[in-house]
N, C-alpha and C positions, 0 to 999 in steps of 0.2 A: 504494500500500500504506500510505501515511501517513508514510513516512520524510521527515525534513526534511534538506535539504542546502544547501550554499553553494558558489558558484564564485568564485574570485578570479582576476582578469585582470591581468597585468603586461605592458602594451603594449611596454615597453622592457626587460623582464627584471627579475629581482630583484637588489637591490644586493648580496646575499650570494652570488650565483651567478657562476660564471666565464663564463656566457653572457649577460652584461648587454645585449648588442645583439639578443637574440632574445626574441620574445614568450613569455611563460610563462602557463600556466593550471593552477590547482589545483582539485580537487574534494574535498569532505569532508562526512561526515554531521554533523548538528548535533542537539542535544537539542531535543525538542519535547513538546507535551502528550500525544502518542500513545506515548511511550516505554514506558509500562507495559503496553501491549497488543501491542507489536511484538516480533518475534523478534530476539534479540541473542545472539551477534554476527550481523550481517546478511550471512551467507554466500551465495554463489552469486547475487549481485545484479549486474546489468550496467549500465554507464554508457557512453554513446557521446557523445563530444564532437566536434562538427563545426565547422570554421572555413571560411567562404566569403569569397573575394575578389570584390568587386563592381566590378571595373575596368570603365569604360565600354566598352572594347574587348573584346568577347566572346572574342577569340582570346588575350587575356592573363589571363583569369580562371583562378583556381586554387582548389582546395578540399583540405581534409585532414580525415579522420575517424579518431579513435582510440577503441578499445573497451577497456574495463577491466572485469574480473570480480573481485568480492571473494572473498577466500580464507576458507573456513569456519574 
């Protein structure tokens, strides 16, 4: 649709978080050249973040998917 976004990955957590030993991921919309023609606020948009563990032993591999839908 033309929206710009950014992901931030914190492999060992954020310093300001009580969960410093856990990986953290944030997702946010950014300003772009298309802002003038896009619908704002960007309601009812969905983002799916998936994390895959690529352990060499297939029996130890794990994955996690989280789905977020924006509020209008």
